[in-house]
N, C-alpha and C positions, 0 to 999 in steps of 0.2 A: 339862781332860783329864787322864786318871789317869797316874800315874807309870810303869807298865808299857807304856801306849801310847805313852808319849814315848820310853822306851827302845828300843821295838820301831822306830819312826819312825827314831831316831838310826841304829838298826843298819842299816835298810833302805837309808838314804842313804850308808852308809859302804861296803857291799860291791859287789863289781862283779856277783856272781852271785846274785842273789836267790832263786833256784830252790834253790841249794846252802844257802843259810843256812837255808830253811824245812826243807830235809832233815835238817841238822845239830840244828837245835832240836827237830824231832819225833824225832829219834833219841835224842837226850839225855833228853827228855821220857819217852819209853817207859822208857830205861835207869833213870831216877829213880824212875818208878813201879814197876817191877818189883822194884828194890832196896828200896823201902819194903814192899812186899808181901812180900817174904822175910824182911824185919826183922819184921814183924809177925806173922809166923807163929812166929818165935824168940821173940818177947818178948809174954807174955800181957797185958801192960799197954799194949802199943801201941795207937793206934787202929785202929779194924777195917777202917776203908777210906781211901783216899787220894784227894785231890780233884784232878780233872783240871786245874782251874784252877792249883792249887799247883804241879803239877810243870811245868806250861807256864811259868809265871812263874820258877820256879827254873831252868830251861833257859834261857830268855831273858837272864836276870840272869848266868848261866855264860857264855854266848855274848858277852855284852855286855862282861864283865871281860877276854874275850880280844883284844878289838879296842879300839883306841885310839878314843874318840869325841871327840878335839880338847882338851878342856880337862881330861882326866885323871879325869873324875867319871862314874860311870854315870848315866846319865839326863840 
């Protein structure tokens, strides 16, 4: 099992409202994607596109860092 799936499973078990978790992760992913697009417009050397998988991964990691997953380690 990949690390991101393990982290997502841990998050899923730690929250009371899973729907709220999905909304927060998706809002964070959208914000990260928009920020990356804005940055790429300002920087001619920035990558042209932003991977959807990358922003979802980053948003899950950010959310996991906000929630104590028991052993103090993300994942």
